[in-house]
All heavy atoms as an XYZ file, in Angstrom:
643
protein
N       0.835     -1.194     -0.011
C       0.095     -0.013     -0.097
C       0.850      1.272     -0.064
O       1.931      1.192      0.650
C      -0.878      0.041      1.265
C      -2.015     -0.984      1.175
S      -3.278     -0.818      2.588
C      -2.267     -1.086      3.960
N       0.396      2.234     -0.653
C       1.098      3.516     -0.750
C       0.250      4.648     -0.162
O      -0.556      5.228     -0.789
C       1.367      3.902     -2.219
C       2.565      3.050     -2.823
C       2.836      3.552     -4.145
N       4.005      2.866     -4.568
C       4.608      3.076     -5.751
N       4.100      4.134     -6.593
N       5.663      2.453     -6.094
N       0.431      4.886      1.148
C      -0.297      5.877      1.771
C       0.644      6.983      2.298
O       0.744      7.359      3.355
C      -1.047      5.247      3.023
C      -2.144      4.341      2.716
N      -3.213      4.615      2.105
C      -2.006      2.940      2.906
C      -3.910      3.537      1.908
N      -3.168      2.438      2.345
N       1.418      7.467      1.248
C       2.405      8.583      1.638
C       3.522      8.237      2.247
O       4.351      8.948      2.702
N       3.805      6.878      2.461
C       5.111      6.442      3.033
C       6.174      6.306      2.037
O       5.973      6.041      0.887
C       4.800      4.952      3.713
C       3.943      4.990      4.828
C       3.891      3.585      5.418
N       3.185      3.598      6.579
C       3.067      2.555      7.317
N       3.587      1.374      6.961
N       2.333      2.605      8.529
N       7.360      6.517      2.543
C       8.512      6.412      1.654
C       8.870      4.884      1.595
O       8.626      4.174      2.537
C       9.685      7.240      2.301
C       9.361      8.671      2.237
C      10.498      9.446      2.918
N      11.652      9.422      1.964
C      12.683     10.108      1.996
N      12.766     11.051      2.962
N      13.645     10.013      1.204
N       9.644      4.510      0.553
C      10.041      3.178      0.457
C      11.156      2.868      1.555
O      11.650      3.854      2.147
C      10.570      2.895     -0.809
O      11.839      3.660     -1.056
N      11.296      1.560      1.793
C      12.197      1.271      2.868
C      13.706      1.109      2.340
O      14.567      0.825      3.065
C      11.835     -0.186      3.389
C      10.492     -0.151      4.143
C      10.142     -1.645      4.582
C      10.622      0.845      5.323
N      13.905      1.445      1.053
C      15.226      1.373      0.410
C      16.020      2.655      0.982
O      15.613      3.549      1.544
N      17.395      2.422      0.875
C      18.261      3.415      1.349
C      18.068      4.640      0.283
O      18.162      4.589     -0.858
C      19.702      2.823      1.230
C      20.706      3.861      1.626
C      20.951      4.129      3.041
C      21.461      4.575      0.758
C      21.840      5.050      3.424
C      22.421      5.498      1.177
C      22.620      5.686      2.488
O      23.600      6.588      2.868
N      18.099      5.758      1.008
C      18.009      7.062      0.195
C      19.076      8.170      0.794
O      18.772      9.208      0.848
C      16.661      7.792      0.343
O      16.248      7.930      1.640
C      15.665      6.786     -0.515
N      20.169      7.502      1.303
C      21.100      8.351      2.180
C      22.170      9.102      1.149
O      21.888      9.441      0.029
N      23.437      9.080      1.601
C      24.450      9.977      1.090
C      25.213      9.378      0.017
O      25.971     10.117     -0.650
C      25.329     10.486      2.127
S      26.309      9.181      2.979
N      25.072      8.127     -0.407
C      25.888      7.487     -1.444
C      25.157      7.381     -2.746
O      24.323      6.389     -2.894
C      26.476      6.215     -1.008
C      27.698      6.257     -0.091
C      28.126      4.890      0.286
C      28.806      7.125     -0.714
N      25.138      8.384     -3.644
C      24.389      8.157     -4.886
C      25.067      7.006     -5.726
O      26.160      6.679     -5.546
C      24.428      9.475     -5.537
C      25.809     10.063     -4.988
C      25.869      9.488     -3.573
N      24.335      6.609     -6.663
C      24.808      5.543     -7.614
C      26.055      5.811     -8.299
O      26.959      4.954     -8.348
N      26.310      7.005     -8.860
C      27.504      7.181     -9.562
C      28.684      7.150     -8.711
O      29.840      6.794     -9.111
C      27.339      8.704    -10.217
C      25.853      8.917    -10.279
C      25.238      8.116     -9.107
N      28.636      7.555     -7.468
C      29.720      7.503     -6.502
C      30.130      6.065     -6.228
O      31.301      5.630     -6.217
C      29.428      8.237     -5.257
C      30.539      8.221     -4.201
C      31.733      9.009     -4.749
C      30.128      8.904     -2.887
N      29.128      5.198     -6.075
C      29.449      3.730     -5.943
C      30.140      3.112     -7.083
O      31.115      2.472     -7.049
C      28.127      3.056     -5.577
C      28.280      1.485     -5.550
C      27.526      3.549     -4.226
N      29.563      3.583     -8.410
C      30.274      3.078     -9.551
C      31.688      3.538     -9.734
O      32.572      2.813    -10.063
C      29.439      3.505    -10.815
C      28.113      2.828    -10.907
C      27.356      3.460    -12.178
C      25.998      2.888    -12.131
N      25.222      3.341    -13.173
N      31.877      4.832     -9.260
C      33.323      5.258     -9.385
C      34.238      4.562     -8.441
O      35.386      4.305     -8.787
C      33.238      6.840     -9.038
C      32.701      7.571    -10.246
C      34.787      7.329     -8.776
C      32.456      9.043     -9.950
N      33.841      4.295     -7.196
C      34.638      3.554     -6.222
C      34.918      2.179     -6.755
O      36.044      1.691     -6.733
C      33.920      3.481     -4.961
C      34.447      2.482     -3.949
C      33.721      4.865     -4.212
N      34.020      1.500     -7.360
C      34.153      0.159     -7.878
C      35.148      0.149     -9.048
O      36.065     -0.599     -9.272
C      32.780     -0.459     -8.339
C      33.041     -1.737     -9.180
C      31.941     -0.773     -7.186
N      34.974      1.180    -10.059
C      35.934      1.387    -11.083
C      37.337      1.602    -10.663
O      38.285      1.104    -11.124
C      35.380      2.363    -12.069
C      34.150      1.932    -12.758
C      36.515      2.816    -13.064
C      33.429      2.927    -13.520
N      37.468      2.427     -9.522
C      38.839      2.744     -8.995
C      39.454      1.444     -8.475
O      40.730      1.293     -8.623
C      38.732      3.853     -7.935
C      38.610      5.149     -8.485
C      38.395      6.282     -7.282
C      39.770      5.660     -9.317
N      38.583      0.626     -7.712
C      39.137     -0.497     -7.194
C      39.613     -1.446     -8.311
O      40.695     -2.127     -8.209
C      38.143     -1.309     -6.266
C      38.124     -1.075     -4.929
C      37.583     -0.021     -4.158
C      39.129     -1.933     -4.090
C      37.731      0.215     -2.801
C      39.311     -1.727     -2.693
C      38.544     -0.737     -2.138
N      38.749     -1.617     -9.420
C      39.210     -2.404    -10.493
C      40.426     -1.962    -11.249
O      41.284     -2.748    -11.520
C      38.019     -2.551    -11.571
C      36.769     -3.234    -11.039
C      35.697     -3.187    -12.085
C      37.226     -4.790    -10.756
N      40.519     -0.661    -11.386
C      41.827     -0.135    -11.923
C      43.004     -0.397    -10.916
O      44.120     -0.660    -11.587
C      41.635      1.444    -12.020
N      42.929     -0.284     -9.651
C      44.073     -0.702     -8.790
C      44.394     -2.091     -8.868
O      45.531     -2.491     -8.888
C      43.896     -0.173     -7.317
C      43.832      1.242     -7.183
C      42.915      1.980     -6.584
C      45.055      1.914     -7.488
C      42.931      3.344     -6.401
C      45.212      3.298     -7.334
C      44.178      3.930     -6.765
N      43.388     -2.920     -9.030
C      43.538     -4.398     -9.074
C      44.269     -4.701    -10.470
O      45.359     -5.456    -10.503
C      42.260     -5.234     -9.065
C      41.581     -5.010     -7.691
C      42.364     -6.633     -9.441
C      40.207     -5.552     -7.535
N      43.909     -4.231    -11.492
C      44.539     -4.330    -12.770
C      46.007     -3.713    -12.797
O      46.924     -4.405    -13.246
C      43.751     -3.816    -14.046
C      44.512     -3.874    -15.320
C      42.416     -4.602    -14.121
N      46.225     -2.625    -12.185
C      47.486     -2.016    -12.005
C      48.398     -2.877    -11.156
O      49.761     -3.066    -11.499
N      47.866     -3.470    -10.100
C      48.709     -4.437     -9.409
C      49.168     -5.655    -10.132
O      50.250     -6.155     -9.982
C      47.949     -4.787     -8.091
O      48.698     -5.653     -7.349
N      48.106     -6.110    -10.954
C      48.479     -7.305    -11.774
C      49.509     -7.044    -12.745
O      50.485     -7.820    -12.995
C      47.126     -7.757    -12.432
C      47.240     -9.074    -13.245
C      47.590    -10.292    -12.263
C      45.877     -9.278    -13.928
N      49.448     -5.863    -13.411
C      50.503     -5.426    -14.386
C      51.878     -5.233    -13.760
O      52.917     -5.451    -14.303
C      50.068     -4.312    -15.211
C      49.206     -4.773    -16.394
C      47.909     -4.334    -16.475
C      49.785     -5.562    -17.448
C      47.071     -4.708    -17.525
C      48.910     -5.956    -18.504
C      47.512     -5.455    -18.523
N      51.791     -4.640    -12.539
C      53.117     -4.452    -11.800
C      53.712     -5.872    -11.468
O      54.962     -6.040    -11.511
C      52.904     -3.543    -10.687
O      52.226     -4.392     -9.579
N      52.875     -6.861    -11.115
C      53.436     -8.112    -10.935
C      54.067     -8.828    -12.186
O      55.052     -9.501    -12.171
C      52.317     -9.064    -10.238
N      53.381     -8.537    -13.235
C      53.953     -8.958    -14.551
C      55.294     -8.312    -14.843
O      56.118     -8.988    -15.280
C      52.906     -8.729    -15.751
C      53.373     -9.083    -17.104
C      53.614    -10.586    -17.277
C      52.308     -8.576    -18.132
N      55.336     -6.990    -14.570
C      56.615     -6.289    -14.754
C      57.749     -6.900    -13.951
O      58.782     -7.149    -14.270
C      56.389     -4.823    -14.432
C      57.703     -3.913    -14.583
C      58.231     -3.752    -15.693
C      58.266     -3.742    -13.394
C      59.456     -3.078    -15.777
C      59.486     -2.877    -13.386
C      60.099     -2.638    -14.686
O      61.226     -1.887    -14.655
N      57.436     -7.177    -12.658
C      58.404     -7.741    -11.684
C      58.787     -9.162    -12.167
O      59.945     -9.602    -12.027
C      57.956     -7.745    -10.317
C      57.854     -6.349     -9.697
C      56.617     -5.941     -8.992
C      58.634     -5.304    -10.060
C      56.522     -4.704     -8.402
C      58.542     -4.002     -9.600
C      57.436     -3.884     -8.724
N      57.756     -9.936    -12.739
C      58.118    -11.313    -13.147
C      59.235    -11.230    -14.302
O      60.018    -11.963    -14.342
C      56.796    -11.993    -13.693
C      57.016    -13.295    -14.264
C      57.390    -14.329    -13.268
C      55.685    -13.742    -14.926
N      58.934    -10.212    -15.186
C      59.914    -10.132    -16.352
C      61.141     -9.567    -16.070
O      62.193    -10.128    -16.508
C      59.198     -9.326    -17.583
C      60.098     -9.054    -18.632
C      57.912    -10.019    -17.996
N      61.295     -8.487    -15.210
C      62.431     -7.958    -14.902
C      63.365     -8.591    -13.960
O      64.529     -8.592    -13.948
C      62.239     -6.524    -14.409
O      61.471     -6.453    -13.211
C      61.553     -5.542    -15.508
N      62.656     -9.249    -12.828
C      63.422     -9.958    -11.951
C      63.571    -11.437    -12.105
O      64.149    -12.238    -11.221
C      62.677     -9.825    -10.577
C      62.753     -8.387    -10.030
O      63.376     -7.603    -10.613
O      61.832     -8.123     -9.208
N      63.278    -11.975    -13.345
C      63.459    -13.358    -13.813
C      62.631    -14.297    -12.965
O      63.048    -15.527    -12.836
C      64.965    -13.765    -13.825
C      65.793    -12.806    -14.581
C      65.834    -13.172    -16.031
N      66.914    -12.305    -16.649
C      66.656    -11.781    -17.836
N      65.577    -12.003    -18.509
N      67.642    -10.966    -18.452
N      61.448    -13.892    -12.279
C      60.533    -14.801    -11.698
C      60.908    -14.982    -10.276
O      60.037    -15.736     -9.579
N      62.075    -14.834     -9.732
C      62.369    -15.202     -8.448
C      62.315    -13.919     -7.474
O      63.148    -13.697     -6.698
N      61.220    -13.145     -7.605
C      61.115    -11.835     -6.936
C      60.140    -11.881     -5.769
O      59.077    -12.452     -5.866
C      60.730    -10.847     -7.907
O      60.441     -9.680     -7.289
N      60.566    -11.213     -4.707
C      59.570    -11.055     -3.602
C      58.612     -9.886     -4.012
O      57.444     -9.886     -3.519
C      60.391    -10.800     -2.312
C      59.460    -10.650     -1.124
C      60.162    -10.444      0.169
O      61.224    -11.172      0.373
O      59.835     -9.627      0.889
N      59.093     -9.017     -4.919
C      58.173     -7.837     -5.292
C      57.055     -8.361     -6.039
O      55.892     -7.801     -5.908
C      59.020     -6.887     -6.140
C      60.112     -6.272     -5.296
C      60.692     -5.064     -6.112
N      61.298     -5.547     -7.386
C      61.720     -4.690     -8.235
N      61.818     -3.391     -8.025
N      62.254     -5.082     -9.439
N      57.157     -9.400     -6.838
C      56.106    -10.051     -7.565
C      55.125    -10.654     -6.572
O      53.825    -10.511     -6.886
C      56.604    -11.025     -8.631
C      55.396    -11.738     -9.402
S      55.973    -13.101    -10.343
C      56.283    -14.238     -9.129
N      55.489    -11.203     -5.674
C      54.536    -12.027     -4.715
C      53.834    -10.981     -3.963
O      52.662    -11.086     -3.561
C      55.455    -12.925     -3.777
N      54.513     -9.806     -3.577
C      53.801     -8.719     -2.769
C      52.778     -8.132     -3.711
O      51.766     -7.793     -3.180
C      54.939     -7.756     -2.336
C      54.209     -6.743     -1.368
C      55.196     -5.714     -0.770
N      56.464     -6.499     -0.343
C      57.794     -6.177     -0.538
N      58.068     -5.276     -1.468
N      58.650     -6.938      0.030
N      53.106     -7.927     -4.977
C      52.128     -7.289     -5.941
C      50.910     -8.159     -6.128
O      49.658     -7.700     -6.116
C      52.712     -6.902     -7.175
N      51.119     -9.500     -6.121
C      50.013    -10.393     -6.209
C      49.170    -10.503     -4.976
O      47.929    -10.574     -4.924
C      50.471    -11.819     -6.621
C      51.077    -11.799     -8.120
C      51.645    -13.311     -8.385
C      49.855    -11.519     -9.150
N      49.861    -10.329     -3.838
C      49.148    -10.316     -2.486
C      48.269     -9.122     -2.459
O      47.241     -9.144     -2.017
C      50.150    -10.341     -1.423
O      51.113    -11.483     -1.446
C      49.519    -10.395     -0.071
N      48.814     -7.981     -2.854
C      48.013     -6.681     -2.881
C      46.765     -6.834     -3.728
O      45.669     -6.468     -3.437
C      48.797     -5.528     -3.362
C      48.042     -4.308     -3.717
C      49.910     -5.188     -2.304
N      47.016     -7.477     -5.014
C      45.820     -7.782     -5.934
C      44.746     -8.557     -5.265
O      43.571     -8.331     -5.365
C      46.348     -8.440     -7.204
C      45.214     -8.562     -8.202
C      45.656     -9.339     -9.311
N      45.880    -10.844     -8.921
C      44.862    -11.677     -8.886
N      43.597    -11.357     -9.078
N      45.094    -12.976     -8.531
N      45.208     -9.665     -4.524
C      44.184    -10.525     -3.981
C      43.464     -9.870     -2.794
O      42.215     -9.876     -2.632
C      44.843    -11.806     -3.447
C      44.024    -12.571     -2.566
C      45.324    -12.748     -4.667
N      44.228     -9.087     -1.988
C      43.543     -8.235     -0.914
C      42.655     -7.233     -1.357
O      41.573     -7.172     -0.886
C      44.807     -7.542     -0.059
N      43.012     -6.472     -2.473
C      42.012     -5.671     -3.151
C      40.799     -6.315     -3.610
O      39.662     -5.808     -3.363
C      42.747     -4.782     -4.268
C      43.755     -3.662     -3.774
C      44.499     -3.182     -4.921
C      43.040     -2.636     -3.093
N      40.964     -7.288     -4.229
C      39.877     -8.116     -4.712
C      38.840     -8.530     -3.625
O      37.710     -8.512     -3.794
C      40.319     -9.414     -5.510
O      41.074     -8.997     -6.678
N      39.501     -9.018     -2.560
C      38.640     -9.499     -1.447
C      38.008     -8.229     -0.775
O      36.728     -8.431     -0.376
C      39.538    -10.171     -0.354
C      40.010    -11.535     -0.705
C      40.993    -12.133      0.328
C      38.812    -12.490     -0.967
N      38.612     -7.188     -0.579
C      37.974     -6.010     -0.135
C      36.868     -5.448     -1.011
O      35.782     -5.185     -0.548
C      39.099     -4.835      0.159
C      38.367     -3.491      0.359
C      40.043     -5.277      1.287
N      37.032     -5.501     -2.240
C      36.017     -5.141     -3.310
C      34.848     -6.006     -3.216
O      33.628     -5.493     -3.128
C      36.576     -5.080     -4.706
C      35.522     -4.745     -5.793
C      34.925     -3.287     -5.561
C      36.183     -4.864     -7.147
N      35.113     -7.319     -3.088
C      34.009     -8.304     -2.975
C      33.262     -8.062     -1.701
O      31.992     -8.084     -1.698
C      34.530     -9.726     -2.992
C      33.511    -10.723     -2.783
C      32.687    -10.998     -3.890
C      33.261    -11.438     -1.596
C      31.582    -12.031     -3.842
C      32.311    -12.301     -1.443
C      31.508    -12.606     -2.607
N      33.836     -7.826     -0.648
C      33.193     -7.530      0.693
C      32.464     -6.269      0.646
O      31.289     -6.182      1.078
C      34.199     -7.515      1.840
N      33.004     -5.244      0.117
C      32.280     -3.983     -0.131
C      30.979     -4.060     -0.973
O      30.060     -3.510     -0.638
C      33.151     -2.873     -0.609
C      34.300     -2.312      0.303
C      35.176     -1.262     -0.506
C      33.594     -1.658      1.357
N      31.072     -4.889     -2.051
C      30.008     -5.121     -2.833
C      28.886     -5.861     -2.063
O      27.616     -5.557     -2.234
C      30.272     -5.869     -4.073
C      31.084     -5.025     -5.159
C      31.635     -5.885     -6.263
C      30.327     -3.832     -5.819
N      29.238     -6.735     -1.368
C      28.337     -7.670     -0.633
C      27.540     -6.732      0.497
O      26.377     -6.739      0.729
C      28.950     -8.801      0.131
C      29.320     -9.889     -0.931
S      27.874    -10.569     -1.788
C      28.310     -9.849     -3.394
N      28.377     -5.885      1.197
C      27.807     -5.086      2.219
C      27.072     -3.831      1.645
O      25.892     -3.462      2.116
C      29.038     -4.352      2.982
C      29.711     -5.266      4.011
C      30.855     -4.514      4.611
C      28.813     -5.635      5.038
N      27.448     -3.394      0.332
C      26.535     -2.454     -0.364
C      25.284     -2.953     -0.625
O      24.294     -2.130     -0.599
N      25.200     -4.233     -1.150
C      24.031     -4.775     -1.457
C      23.132     -5.055     -0.281
O      21.884     -4.736     -0.293
C      24.175     -6.156     -2.157
C      23.100     -6.728     -2.745
C      22.228     -6.376     -3.670
C      22.522     -7.881     -1.884
C      21.041     -6.988     -4.020
C      21.316     -8.547     -2.332
C      20.592     -7.956     -3.382
O      19.406     -8.659     -3.725
N      23.768     -5.487      0.813
C      22.948     -5.779      2.065
C      22.401     -4.525      2.614
O      21.312     -4.665      3.080
C      23.990     -6.389      3.054
C      23.294     -6.659      4.439
N      22.306     -7.708      4.494
C      23.409     -6.124      5.579
C      21.994     -7.667      5.828
N      22.683     -6.657      6.470
N      23.140     -3.443      2.607
C      22.661     -2.172      3.220
C      21.908     -1.286      2.235
O      21.423     -0.217      2.617
C      23.667     -1.333      3.799
C      24.303     -2.002      5.136
C      25.551     -2.475      5.096
C      23.494     -2.092      6.171
C      26.075     -3.102      6.283
C      23.961     -2.709      7.402
C      25.244     -3.274      7.390
N      21.678     -1.785      0.958
C      20.936     -1.005     -0.027
C      21.548     -0.073     -0.759
O      20.981      0.785     -1.456
N      22.870      0.087     -0.635
C      23.619      1.019     -1.574
C      23.559      0.569     -2.992
O      23.613      1.422     -3.870
C      25.021      1.173     -1.025
C      25.293      1.741      0.252
C      26.001      0.976      1.120
C      24.698      2.899      0.633
C      26.068      1.560      2.425
C      24.945      3.526      1.846
C      25.599      2.813      2.748
N      23.464     -0.731     -3.310
C      23.408     -1.206     -4.609
C      22.225     -2.073     -4.630
O      21.833     -2.882     -3.833
C      24.664     -2.240     -4.745
C      25.981     -1.407     -4.590
C      24.636     -2.927     -6.116
C      27.124     -2.393     -4.483
N      21.483     -1.717     -5.800
C      20.163     -2.548     -5.984
C      20.473     -3.745     -6.752
O      21.519     -3.983     -7.407
C      19.230     -1.701     -6.624
O      19.671     -1.432     -7.932
N      19.542     -4.771     -6.649
C      19.753     -5.907     -7.373
C      19.289     -5.881     -8.850
O      19.388     -6.762     -9.639
N      18.842     -4.824     -9.281
C      18.361     -4.619    -10.693
C      19.270     -3.651    -11.489
O      19.884     -2.710    -10.940
C      16.934     -3.986    -10.683
C      15.955     -4.824     -9.943
C      14.684     -4.139     -9.833
N      13.744     -4.755     -9.058
C      12.723     -4.206     -8.513
N      12.365     -3.061     -8.787
N      11.917     -4.983     -7.664
N      19.482     -3.989    -12.778
C      20.119     -3.128    -13.590
C      19.195     -1.846    -14.077
O      17.947     -2.008    -14.162
C      20.499     -3.804    -15.015
C      21.549     -4.904    -14.759
C      21.759     -5.584    -16.092
C      22.792     -4.296    -14.188
N      19.803     -0.737    -14.013
C      19.119      0.473    -14.333
C      19.391      1.138    -15.701
O      20.426      0.949    -16.106
C      19.233      1.448    -13.259
C      18.700      0.981    -11.988
C      18.800      2.017    -10.804
O      19.396      3.130    -11.079
N      18.397      1.714     -9.600
């Protein structure tokens, strides 16, 4: 029923474009970390601690992005529908 009530969805301070920008920035950092690991693989002949650190950063960023997406969906920052 619609008796002048507002929907229960989130209408707070994070608009859709800001969420998209944050996700795109995370993806850019993940890809950048992947390419830096490739660079360290080629220049250090594969036996590099820098390559392992870059891949660790990539995995950590991916996990944080996944957690943020799940929390954003749970709290209503991200809707389940394409717009």
